[in-house]
TIBAGU-452568 format. One line per 3 residues: their letters; for each residue x, y, z of C-alpha. Coordinates in steps of 0.5 Angstrom, whole numbers, plus 2048, in hexadecimal, padded with zeros to 3 digits. Layout:
a> X:Y:Z ~ ...
***
This chain:
xxx> 800:800:800 ~ 803:807:7FE ~ 803:80D:803
xxx> 7FE:810:7FF ~ 7F9:80A:800 ~ 7FA:80A:807
xxx> 7F9:812:808 ~ 7F2:812:804 ~ 7F0:80C:807
xxx> 7F1:80F:80E ~ 7EE:815:80C ~ 7E8:812:809
xxx> 7E7:80E:80F ~ 7E7:814:813 ~ 7E3:818:80F
xxx> 7DD:813:810 ~ 7DC:813:817 ~ 7DE:81A:818
xxx> 7D8:81C:813 ~ 7D3:818:817 ~ 7D5:81B:81D
xxx> 7D5:822:81B ~ 7CE:822:816 ~ 7CA:81C:818
xxx> 7C7:81E:81E ~ 7C6:825:81B ~ 7C2:823:815
xxx> 7BE:81F:81A ~ 7BC:825:81E ~ 7BB:829:818
xxx> 7B6:824:815 ~ 7B4:81F:819 ~ 7B4:817:817
xxx> 7B5:81A:810 ~ 7BB:81D:812 ~ 7BE:816:814
xxx> 7BD:813:80D ~ 7C0:81A:80A ~ 7C6:819:80E
xxx> 7C6:811:80C ~ 7C6:813:805 ~ 7CA:819:804
xxx> 7D0:818:809 ~ 7D0:810:808 ~ 7CF:811:801
xxx> 7D4:816:800 ~ 7D9:813:804 ~ 7D8:80C:800
xxx> 7D9:810:7F9 ~ 7DF:813:7FC ~ 7E2:80D:7FF
xxx> 7E0:808:7FA ~ 7DE:80B:7F4 ~ 7E4:810:7F3
xxx> 7E9:80B:7F7 ~ 7EB:80F:7FD ~ 7EB:808:801
xxx> 7F0:803:7FF ~ 7ED:7FC:800 ~ 7F1:7F6:7FF
xxx> 7EC:7F0:7FF ~ 7E9:7F1:806 ~ 7E3:7F4:804
xxx> 7DF:7F3:80A ~ 7E4:7F8:80E ~ 7E0:7FE:80B
xxx> 7DD:805:80D ~ 7D8:802:812 ~ 7DF:800:816
xxx> 7E1:807:815 ~ 7DB:80A:818 ~ 7DA:805:81E
xxx> 7E2:806:820 ~ 7E2:80E:81F ~ 7DB:80F:822
xxx> 7DD:80A:828 ~ 7E4:80E:829 ~ 7E1:815:828
xxx> 7DC:813:82E ~ 7E2:810:832 ~ 7E6:816:831
xxx> 7E0:81B:833 ~ 7DF:817:83A ~ 7D8:814:838
xxx> 7D6:80E:83C ~ 7D7:808:838 ~ 7D4:802:83A
xxx> 7D3:7FA:838 ~ 7CC:7FC:835 ~ 7CF:801:830
xxx> 7D4:7FC:82E ~ 7CF:7F7:82D ~ 7CA:7FB:829
xxx> 7D0:7FD:825 ~ 7D1:7F6:824 ~ 7CA:7F3:823
xxx> 7C9:7F9:81E ~ 7CF:7F7:81A ~ 7CD:7F0:81A
xxx> 7C6:7F2:817 ~ 7C8:7F6:812 ~ 7CD:7F1:810
xxx> 7C8:7EC:80F ~ 7C3:7F1:80B ~ 7C9:7F3:807
xxx> 7CA:7EB:805 ~ 7C3:7EA:804 ~ 7C4:7EF:7FE
x> 7CB:7ED:7FB
***
């Protein structure tokens, strides 16, 4: 892996949870539940297009390590560094959400 690929992968992995933490809640506050759908479309769609469409994130055969891992780890550590309380139910909810999302996705692919 070249240095350019390393840098763009790190930047792409950072930008996704950063945009989620900065914009998702504000869209929900402004537009209610529709704001959550708009955030899902705009944030996730835009970052997917950048990371995968433009090739910002370098993948070498490990496609299961994807944007969900970047979002999960980025938002988890943002909460840890912000001093928020992390308990077992939060981690369990994240794991179950990932399993359900993976199952639904595998049903379509």
